[in-house]
Phi, psi and omega in degrees: 000310183294317180297321179296318177297319179297316178297321178298320178295321177298318178299317180294324179292320177296317179300315180297321179294318179297314180292322180294331181268003185294326181289318180296319180280352183054050183224109176288339178298329179295326176295316179298317179296316179297317178295323177297318179296321176296323182292327181273356178292154186251031188298319185290307179294326178292321178300311180303314185293311182294311181299318179297325183279333181269352182275145171297153186305321184288342180251003187298315180297316179297316182296320179291333180284346181295329182296318178296320180297312183288331176296312179296317178300319180296320178295319179295314179296322178297319179292320180292313182287348175278359177292149183303328182287342182251258183256003183273010180281167183297327182276334187255356184299332175298327176294322178297317180295324182277351185294343178292344178280344183295310177298326178294321179294318178299315180292324179297325180282321186271330186299325179300341179277352177266148178282166173293159183291135181302316178298324178297314181299318184280314187281321186260327182261342182069024184261090183290321179293319177297323178296313180297318179297317179295319178298316179296320181292323182279315190252359180087173179290151181152184181265109183243022183296328180297319178294320179295321178296321176299318179295321179295321177296318178296322178296318179295320178295320180296328180297325182273355181261131179280127179274124181266142172284170180298317180296317178296321178297319180292331181275342185286116183296330183294334183256001189299312183291324176297319179296317178301316181297315181296316180296318179297312180298316180296317180296319181292324176296317182290326185266356184282347178098001183295326178291326177293323177297000000 
């Protein structure tokens, strides 16, 4: 989870650099390439997954809601800083385009100090000691055996669950309507223009 977030941050920094240099290179194609790179980044689902897994159970809902809050805050800050009086002027708009790399840079610098997610360590790596160490680092000293037992129960449940490939999922009639709904909702969010705003 953590490595994926770090790689995603590198992608966002490269995208921001490409967009920021577009005026110097006199290339509008660089803006398109940078926006495409921002679009294929996995920051939102990765944030939800990592934050949800490192949060204590009683704070998990609150922690997962932070992504929506910061996404909205980012859009508001972007609209405000895009005003002509700030970064929306003819000379400063490349800085505005490149500003999406700033949060990625902050996360790239700070994330290595955080541990890997405890469920990932236990369920996928089988590292029980690493899981306990990560829990202690995240949640402090204390008795966390109940959380570890919950992760172990989830791991046991996962063993009995068949993991479907994307193609198998698309062919499975029981999931077809849910899949249609998810694809429709995701496509409308992407095509409604909110990302352009």
